[in-house]
N, C-alpha and C positions, 0 to 999 in steps of 0.2 A: 647410778646413770653415768654416761660417758660425755666427754666434751669432744666434738668431730673438728678438724681443721676443715678448710675448703677441699684440700687435696684428698682428706681421706673420704669425705661425702662424693667426690668427684669418682673414687675408687668403687664406693658402696654401689649396688643396685637397689632398686625400688625393694625388690623380694627380700634382699639381705637385711635391709632394717626392718621390715614386717618380721623377718625368723627371728631377728634378736629381740625386738619387741616382744614376740610371744614368749621367748624363752626366758626373757627377763623376770616373768611373774609366773612361778610355779606353786603347785600346793605342797605344803609340810606336813609328813602325816604324824597323827598323834596329838594335833593341837585344836583339833575341834571340840566346842563347848556346847555341841547340839544335845537337845534332849534324847533320851536313851530309850524312852517308851516308843516301839515301834511300830504302835497303834497311829501314830500321829505322821506315819513317814509320807503321806499327801502333802502335808502342810509344811515340810521341811526340806531344805534344800539338798540336793542329790550329795553324798558323804562316798567318795568312792576312793577308798584308801588302801585296805587289806581285802584282797577279795578271793572267793572261791567259785570257779566257773561248774555250771554244770549244764549238760547238753540231752535230748532225747534223741536218739538213733534209731530212725522209724522206718531208713529207706537208703540204699544204694551202700557202698562198700564202706568197709571200716575207715580207709583212707578218705573218703568224702567226709565221715563224722569228724574225723580227727582234723581234716583240715578247716571244717566249720567252726570248731573249737579253737583252733591255733587263730582263725581271722576274729573270732571273739575274744582272744587275750590281747591282740594287737588295738582290737577299738578299745578295751579296758585300759590298757596302757597309755594310749592316746588321750583318753579320759584323764589321764593322773594318776592311775592306779598301780598298785602292786599285785601282782597275780601270785598266788599261794599255793594253789592246787587246782585242778580240772578234773571233771569226773564226766562219764559218759554213761548213759542208763538206755539198754536195749530193748524197745518196746514197740509192739505195733502201732501204737498211737499215744500220744501224752495222757496221762491220767487225769480225768476231767475233774479231779478235787485238787490234786497237789502236784501236778504235772509231773512228777516223777514216782508217783504212788507212796502210799504211807511208810511202807517199810523201808524204802530207798531215802525217804526224807528224814528218817530217825538217824539213818547211815550218815546222811549230811549233816545234821545236828553235830553228830560225835567227831566229823571232819572239820567244821567250823571250831568246835571248841577247842580241839588240838592243836589246830594253826593259829588261831586267836583271830580270826578273822570277824569282820564288822559288816561284811555284804556279801550275798548271793547275787551272782547275775547268770541269770537263764537264757539258753541260748535259742531263743523265741520270744513270741508276743503272747503273754499270759493274761487269762482272765481276771477281772477283779477278783473273784473269788478263789482264783488258783494262789492269785499273789497273798490275800488274807490267810488261807490256810497253812500255806508254805511259810509265811513268816511266823505263824503261832507254833510251829513247829521246831523250825531252827533257831528261832528267839533271837534273831537277827534280822536287818533290813534285807527286803530281796526286791530285784529289779531285772526288768526282762532287756532282752536286746533293743528293743522299740526305743525305751526310757535313755538307754545307753547310748544309743546313736542321737537323739534328741539333744542329750547333755553334751555331745560332743560340736554338734550344730550350734548351739548356743554360745558354746566355747571360741567358735573359729567366726562366726557372723560378726561382719565390720560394718558394710555399709546400712543405711537405715532400712533400705529394703529387706535386707537378708536379716537383718534383726527380726523385723516385723513378720517375715515368711515363719522363721524359727518359733516366734512366741505364737503364732496361730497353731501349727503344729502340735507345739506343746500343749495349750489347750485344749485342742481336740483330743488328744490322748488323753488329758487328766479329767475330762468332763465324765466319763462313764466309770470312772475309778475313784470319784471323789466320796470321800465318806467322812463324817463327823467322829467324835470321840466324847464318850461319857456320856454327860447329860445334855451336849449340845444338840444332839441328835432329838431330843424332844424338848427344846426350849422353844416355846411357841409364844406368838404374841397374838393376842386377840382380845374382845371385850373392852374392858375399861383400860387395861393397858394399852391397848391400842388408839385410845381415845374416844371411843365409841360408846354410846350408850343408846340401850336398848335394839330395836329392831334395827339390822344391818351392823351393827357394832360388835355383834357377837360372833364366835367361830373360833376354830384353831389358830387361824392367822397364818404366818408364814414360818415353817421351821429354819434353823440355821443353815442347814444342808441346802434348803430349797433356795434360801437367799444366795449363799455361794453358787450353785449352778445358775441363777439368774443373773448375777454379776460375771461369772464366765462369760455364758453366752452376749452379753451386751460388749464386754471386751472383745468379743470373736467378731462380733458384728461392726465394730469399729475397726479393728484389724483388717478386715476384708475391703472396708470401703478404703482404705489408706494404701493398702496392695495396690488395688484397683487403679487409683490414683499415679501411683508411683509406676506402675506399668504401662501407663499412657505417655510418658516420657522415653520409656524403652522402645514404645511402638513408632513414636515419634521419629527417633533415630533411625529405625530400622526402617521407616518409610524413607526416610532421606536417602539411606544407601541405597534403596531399591530404584528410588526414583532416579538417583545417578547410575543406575543400571552398573553396578559394582558387584560380580559374582561374590558368594559368600561361602566359606567352609566352616565346619563346625567341628569341634574337636570334642568326642563322646567318649566313655571308657570307663572302666573300674576305678574305683579309688585307689591312688597311688600307683597308677599303671604308668604317671610319668607324663600328664598331659601338659600340665603347667611348663614341665621342663621340654618338652617339645615345641610350645608356643614360643619359649624364650629363644630356641636355638633357630626356630625359623623366623622370627620379628625382632628378635633383642628385647623383647617388651618387660622384661626384669620383673615377672611376676614370682611372687614368694613362692619357693619350693621348700619342701620339707618332708623328709621321708616318714611320713605319718598318714594316717587315714583322715580322708577330708579336710588336707591342711588349707586347699582353698575353696571357698562357697560362690564366693560373687563372679558372676560371668566378666570377663576380659574380652574386649573387642580390638584388635588392632589391623592395621594395614599391612600387606605384603605384595610383592612382585614376584611372577613367575620367572624363569629362566630368560623368557623371550621379552620381558618387562612388562607382563599384563599385572593391571592393579587388581587384586580381591581382597577382601576381608576375611580374619581369622577369629573365630572365637571358641575361648575354655568355657566349658560349662562345668557345672557341680558333677563331682563324681558319683558312681552308683555304687551299690553292693548287694550281696543278695538279701531278699528278702527287707528291700527298702521300706521302709513305714510309708503305708500309703498316705500318713496326713503328709510326709514329706513331699509326696510326688503332688498331692493336690496344693499345697501351700508354694512349692516352687514351680507350679504349672508356667507362670509367666516366664520366668528364667529358662524353662525348657525349651521353650518356643522358638529360642535360638537355633535349636536343633531342626524343629519344623520347617523352618523358613529359610536354611540353607539349600545351596545348590549342591555340597558335597560333604558328606561326613566321612570323618577320620575315627574310624573307631580305634583306639589304642588299646591294646591289652599287652599286659606283664609278660614276657616271654619265660623270666624267669620264675615266675609263680607256680606251687605245685600243681594247680589246675586253671589252666589258661582256657580249657573250653568250658569249664563252669562260670569263668568270668564274662566271655562272651554271651553265653546263655543268659544268664541274669542281666547284663544292659540290653539285650535284646527283648526282654521281657519286658522293661520298664519304658523302652522307644515305642514298644508297641501300644501303650498306653496312651502316646502322645500323637494325636490327629495329624496326619501325615507324613509323620517321620518314616514311615516303612515303606514310603514310595520314593524316596531320597537313594540317590546312588552311594553305596557304602564301599569305602575302601578299609582292610583290617592293617593297622599298622603295627606289627610284633616289636616292641619296645624294649630295650635294657638286653639288647643283643650279646654285649659285652659279657654279659653275666648268665645268658641264657646256654642250655646245652641246645647242640646243634640237632639231635633226635626228636627236641620237643619242638623247635622251629620248624624241622621237616614236617611233622607231625601236623601242624595247625597251617602249613601251606599247602597239604595233600587235601585238607579239609573245606579250606578256605578257598574261595575262585580267585578273589583279587586281592593281593598280599603286598607288602612293601617291608622289608626289615631293616628296622633303624636302632640306632642308639643315641638317644639325646644328650646324652654325657658327653660321649666320643663324636659324635658329629658323624659317625658312620650311616651310612644309608641315605642322609638327608638329599643330597643331590636327587636320588633316584625318587624319594618321594615328591620332591618338587617337580619333577618332569612328570609325573603320575597327575600333579594338581593341575600342571597346564594341558596335559591332555584331556581330562575328564571335567573341568569346568566347562560351561557354556559358552559359546564365542557368541558376545554380544555386539562386538565391535566391526566397523565398517575399514575397508582397506580405501585410502584416498591418495589423489595425485595430483595436487591442486598447487596453484600459483598463488600464495598469500599475499597481498600488500603490505609494505613494511609499515604501516600506520595501524596495521592490525596483531602488533606482536604479542598481544595477551593472547591471542587465540594459539600461535606457537608455543606461548609457556604454557598453556594447559594442555597442549597436544604431549609433550613432555612430562607434565605432571599426571595427567589422567589416561593418558594414553601409551601406544609404543611406536617411537619415532623409527622408521626404517632408515631413511635418509633424508639428507636437507642439503639444499644448493641454493645460494645467494647467488641471484640476477639483477639485472639493471631495475627491471619493475617490480621486484619482491623477492619472495623466497619461495622455491619449489620445495613442497614439503610432500613425502612419500612415508604414510604413517597406517595406523589402525587405532580409531579412536571410535568412543561411544556415541551412540545413535544421539545423545542431544546435542554434542561437540559437532559431530557430522554434519547436522543440518546448519548449524550458525557457519562452519567453513564452507558449505556447499553454497549460503548465499552471499559470501564475500568472497570467494576465491573462483579462479579458472581454470577449467581444464587443460593439462599443459599440453594436449594435441592441439587447441585453439591458439597456443600463444607461438607455436612454431610455424 
């Protein structure tokens, strides 16, 4: 732990402290005392220490397959793993029994033994049967891409709502994969053991696995009620912003594309920034102003990824609604990534599942321009109709982005030219705070205000003010 002086705390941004807190507790390899019996995997914590990656290449180019496995490597490292090796199997479709085929599964077992790995991570979502049979072959724990992403979300969730959403998604994933072990599958309670005697008291009772499934369903129902209650407060805040007629901008994009960095650059929000996948999960809404002084809100949402687990999309639906309620979407893409077009397509696939999001104006923001190759930037700009090239790290392109936001946001304000009496200085103050003051002149009877204000303030000014034409 560190002791910080007041000066140190002033120099620290909120995100810096969050980052230091996250890095202060890391996994230490080799200190696990978990059971070695892989048949109990669903009842143990994920242990991601020394892993081998395996993917099935069914379509696309070899570069696409390698990029997918590279992303899986980044996900594994974000979860705290040490990646030892990676394998790609070319198949028309995944094997229904072992995902990669029985022969390749034996080869994978040899790789696991030679590297000393304790976990195999598959680049896809496996069925319960595939997980079980592959584990029986390679003799170590096997998890899939979905379980890995859920583990990362569980590590990074901070708010009460975020933790509940992640737990719900984990339980949705676990329920069909739940298995007992040994005698627990047949451990049943009925008859006299259940306290019943005679008619109505006999029968097989409830197996252990049925009991676990029932408890999980009850927990899921409780979490859904909690999330529904917590989303009410988010809806209330969103309604208040709408009632005040403040235009809204939502930042969406692939994970680690630089969304939080862009929010910090535009607003100085101090949100956690880390070169890791899914570094921030909880949405952040901040106020900002355009170059002309118009007030708007800008929200940073959870990042997207290829094959984002449907459990997470469902659990985070209330959070993703920030995108659907926006007036403008800034779709951030990493210009330095090997496959930026794939990132754009993956994000749009998820946005298509959010009701109303596809109808909102979208601006593609090509971030990390300082690290991207110019021909890649040119290629994206030829494909996308509305683009802005920026670097959130250096500030390049931010003024141009703000001008685009100014141009694209709906104009909800009214231009006024009124004489406001001196005893209503509160309205002048609100015009400065909520609107855009173009000019102001103090005369004997009050203040001549020339400004653009929102409809609610415009109605109040119209009641107490006098048009300038009537004064002279």
